[in-house]
C-alpha positions, 0 to 999 in steps of 0.5 A: 039657206034659211030665210029671214024677215028683211025688216027684222034683219035690218033692225037687228043689225041697226040695234048693234051698230046704231047710229048707222047709215044704210051702207053701214048696215049692208056692210056689217050684215055679213059679220052679223048674219053670215055671208050667204044670208047677207048676199041674198039680202044685198042682191035683192036689195031687201035691206034697202026696202026694209030701211024704207019700211022702217022709216015709213012706220016710225021704227027709225029716226034720222039723227043726221042726214042719212044716219038713223037711230032706232025709236022705242017702237023699233027697239020693241020689234027686236027685243020682243024676240028675246035677243037683248043679251045677244045684242048687248054682247055684240055691241060690247065687243064691237066697241072694244074692237073699235077702241083697240083700232083707235089707239 
């Protein structure tokens, strides 16, 4: 199994589904990162630790109680890796799926 930086994983998921709660990020992790990696992150509570780190370092901001959005500083962490197109595509397909579900 490959390992991943939990903070990078947290921010990558949040970039796709934001605004989101930590529970939403844990739920979507298996769809975006794969089941095996998602299980490792959830079992060791790595995503919750990354959430606390992101809050302390100003990478996310609360928009409502328990709901977070990435700050420009947080976006740079993910965008620096060259994932702009992938993140934008995933957000687009997620929005299309949600629209179909609500009709």
